[in-house]
N, C-alpha and C positions, 0 to 999 in steps of 0.2 A: 528572383531564386530561381531555380532552378529545381525542377520536378525529384530528381534523385535526391537533392540536398534536403529538399524538406521531408521528403519522407525518410532520409536517415534520423534527421533531427525528432520527427515523431517518435519513431522506432525506439532511439535512443531514450529519450524522458519513456516511454512505455518499459524497458530493459530497468532504468535506472526505478521507477517503481516498484515493479516487481522487485527487485533486487535487495530494496527498503520493505517492503511488506517483508519480505523473507527475514531479515534483519531482525526485525519488530518480534516475529513467529520462533527465530531462532531464542533471542533474548528469553522468551517469556516462556520457551517449556525447556532450554538447556540451562539456565540461570540457575533455578532451583541446585539442579544437580552437581550442578560447578559446584555454588556453594556450599555444597555439602561436602564436596570432597576438598576442598580448597578452601577455607572460610575466611584466610588473610584477604582473598580476593574480595570480602564485602568490603572493606575500608577504602579499596580503591574506587567501586563501581557506584553507577544512580542510584540513589532509590527505583523503585516501579514510576510511582508519579511523572517524578520528571522528566524519568526515559520516556513515557507514552508521550508528554506534553512536546517535547523535543524532535521525537520521531516525527510526530504529525505536524510537526514545523515547515518538515520537509518534506513527507509523503501527501498533505492535503496539494501545496500550489501545483507539485510535480503532475500530480495525476489528474487534476482539474485542467490543466493544459492541457495533456497529453489525450486525455479522454475528451474534452470538448472538440479539439479539433478532428478526430476520429470518427467521434458520435455523430459531428455536424456535416461530415462526410459523407459516412455513412449509413447513417440513421439505425443502426440495428441495435433492436428494441432491447436484445440480451446483454449486450456491453452497456449500455443506459441503465438496465436495472442492475447490473452487478454493480457495477461501478459508484452507485448512487446509494445501494444497501451497503457497501463495502466503507466508501467514505463517512458517511451517517452511523455506522458502529465505532468506528475507530476513534472519530470523531468525539463521540457520547461516552466511549468505555475509558479513551484519555481524560475527562474532564471528570465525569460519574463513578468510572467502573469500580474505583477502589473502595468508595462507599455502598456502592451497593452489590456489589456482589462480591466482596472480599477477595484478597489474595488469589485465590485459586479460579474462584470464577471470572478475575479481571483477567488473568491468562490465559482463560479458555475464547473467552468472549471477546480479546484482542486478538487471537491466533484465527478466530472464524472469520473477524472480518479484514484481518490480512488476505487470510485465501479467497473469501471474496472480492478482494479487490483486484490480487494476484490474476484472476483468473477471469476477472475484466479487462488487463491491459492483456493479458494474454491474447482475449476475442477481440481486442481491438486492434492488435498485431495481425492476427490470424486473417481480420475485414481489409486492413489495405491492401495485404496479397494477395489474398481473394480479388478485391479488385482494382490491384497494382494502382491506386489511386495519385490523385495531384491533390494538393490540399494546397493549391492558390484559390484565393476569392477573390 
C-alpha cells in the first residue's frame, strides 16, 4: 500500500473519531435543551446509557486503531496519554457513569472524556503532518 494512501486512511480514522466524540458531546450538552423545547422527541430518542454504549462501540475501535498506528510511529507521549485517558474516561462513564455521577454528572464527565479524546486525535494528526510519516511496518 502506498505511503499516501495509508496516511489518508489514518487521517480519516482520526477525523471520524473526532466527529464521533463531537456527536457524543453534542448529545450530552444539547439533548437536555432540545427535549425541553420539544418534549415529543423524547419518545424517539435513545436513553442516555444506551446511546453511550452504542457510541463507545464505534469510538473505541476507531480510536484504538488510529491512535495505535500513530503512537507506534510517532511515539508522542502527549498523544498516548490523552488517548488513553480519553478512552478510559469514556468507557468507564459509558458503563458506570449514570450510577456513579447521575444524569448531569454523566454528561459532564462524558463531555470531558470526549474532549480529551478529540484533542488526542488532533495531536495524532498534527504529529503525522509534522513528520510526514509513513505507516508501513
